[in-house]
Structure formats: C-alpha cells, structure tokens
N, C-alpha and C positions, 0 to 999 in steps of 0.2 A: 252803348259805349263802343263796342267793337264795330257795330254796324256803322256808327258815325265815322269811325276811322276809315273804313273801307269806302264809304261815300265820299269823304274828303279826298282820299287817294284817287278815286275815280274822277272827281271834279278837277283835281290837280293835273291829271293826265289829259283831260279834255282841254284845259286851259293851255297846256303846252302845245297840244296839237293845233289849237286856234292861233297861238302865237307863231307857230311854224307857217301856217297858212297865210297869216298876215305878212310875214317876212317874204314869202314867195310872191304874194300879190304886190307888195311894195317893190320887190326886185323886178317883177314883170312889168309893172307900171313904169319903173325907171328905164328899163331896157326899151320898152315900147316907145316911151317919150323920146329917148335918144335916137332910136331908129327913125321915128317919125320926123323928128326935128332935122336929123341928118338928111333924110330923103327930101324933105321940103327945101332945105337949103341947097342941096346939090342940084335940084331941078329948078331952082329959082333963077330968074334972069338977072343975076347980080355978077359983079366982077369976082374973080378968084379971091382977092384980098378981103372983100366984104363978106364973101361966103365963109372963108376960114374964120374970120372974126365972129360971125354969127354962130358958127359951129362951136367955137371956143366958149362963147357966152352961154349958149344953150347947154353945153356940157356941164359947165360950172353950175348953172341954174338947176339942172336935173340932178346933179350930184348933191347939191344942197337940199333939194326936196327929198331925195332918197335918205340922206342922213337924218333929216327931220322926222320922216316916217319911221325909220328904225328906232330913233330915240323915243318917239311916242310909244311905240310897241314895247320897248324895253321898260319904259316908265310904267305902263299899264301892267306889264307882267310883274314888275316889282311890287306894285300896289296890291295886286291879287295875291302874290306870295305873302306879303306882310299881313294881309287880312286873314289868310288861311293860317298863317303861323300864330296870329293872335288868338284865333278861334281854338286852334289845337291846344295852345298853351292854357287857355281858359278852361277847356274841357279837362285837361290833365290836372289842373289845380282843383277843379270841382271834384274830380274822381278821387284825388288824394284826400280832400276834406271828407268826402263820403266814407272812404275807407277808414279814416281816423275815427270818425263818429261810430262806425260799426265796431271798430276795435274797442273803443271805450264802452259801448253797450255790452259787448261780450265780456269785458273785464268785470263790469258791474254784475252781469248774470253769473259769472264765475264765482264772485264773492257771495252772491245770494245763495248759490248752490252749496258753497262751503258752509255757510251759516245754517242752512236747512239740514245739511248732513250732521252738523254738530248737535242740532236740536234733536234729530232722530236718535243719534247716539246716546244723548242724555236720557231721552225717554226710554230707550231700550235698557239702559242701566237701572232706571227707576222701576221699570217693569220687572226686570230680573230680581231686584231687591224685594219687590212686592210678592213675586212668585215664591221667593225663598221664605219670606215671612208666612205666606199662606201655607207653604209646605210644612213649616214648623207647627203652625196652628192645627193643620190636619193631623199631623203626628200626635199632637197632644189630645185632640178629640178622639182619634183612633185608640190611643192608649187608655183614655178615660172610658171609652165605649167597651174596650176589651175587658177592663176591670169590672165594669158594670155587668157585662155578660158572665164573667166568672162568678161574680157574687150571685147573680140570678141563677146560675146553674147550680151552685152550692146549696142554694136554698131549696 
C-alpha cells in the first residue's frame, strides 16, 4: 500500500520530467525550424517581397506546428494524470474496504471474547458453588468422623 504510493509518486515525477523534455524538444524543434527556414529564405535567390512573404508563411507554419506539439504533450500529460488519479482512487477505495472488513472482523472477535469471558465467569461461579458444597460435605464428614473417633475412644 505505502510502497505503491511511493512507486506512483516516482512514476509521476518521471512523467513530469519526460513532459519537460518533450516541451524542450518541441521548443528546440520550433526554434531550429524557424532559424533554418529563415536562413534558407534569406540566402534564397528571391526578391525581398517574396522572401518576407516566405518568412511570414514559414513563421506561421512553425508556430502552428509548435502549438500542435505542445497541445499533444499537454493531452498526453493529462491522460497520464487521469490514469494515475484513477489508479490511486481505486487503491484508496480498496484500502478503505479492506480496513472496514478488518474492523468488522475485530468487532466480531470482540463479541466472541466477551461471550467467552461470560462463560468463564459463569463456570467460575458454578465451581465456587461446588467448592462451597464440597466444603460443607467435608465439614459433615469430619464432624461424623470426629464423633466416630470419640465413640471409639470411649469404648
């Protein structure tokens, strides 16, 4: 249970690091594309007007590609988060159920122990009563024996 929690935390941190790397790669790709496109356009044998138009178009295209990559990364991160959240929620529910079952088992055992204690108490009372009866019987026997001894001594 605790081990799973730490494993999930570790995975979550790893996912965040991968998402950062993906963002950096996407940003690098976008910047590289822009620089490459800009350099290509600047050194192309075209008129200034055509070159500016190409730069503008390539900038818009690269910007759209970058947005798309960022959105994909965000979506994947959200999906991963939702999966982890669902798993954690599921584990929490399972743990709650297990704890509730254990609590019920302990309550049952508690009742059993109370019942056993009552039985022992009753048996102890019966034993005490039997001992008292035996004590009275022994007194009677001793009394009779004493009288028999006295009779025997007198004779």
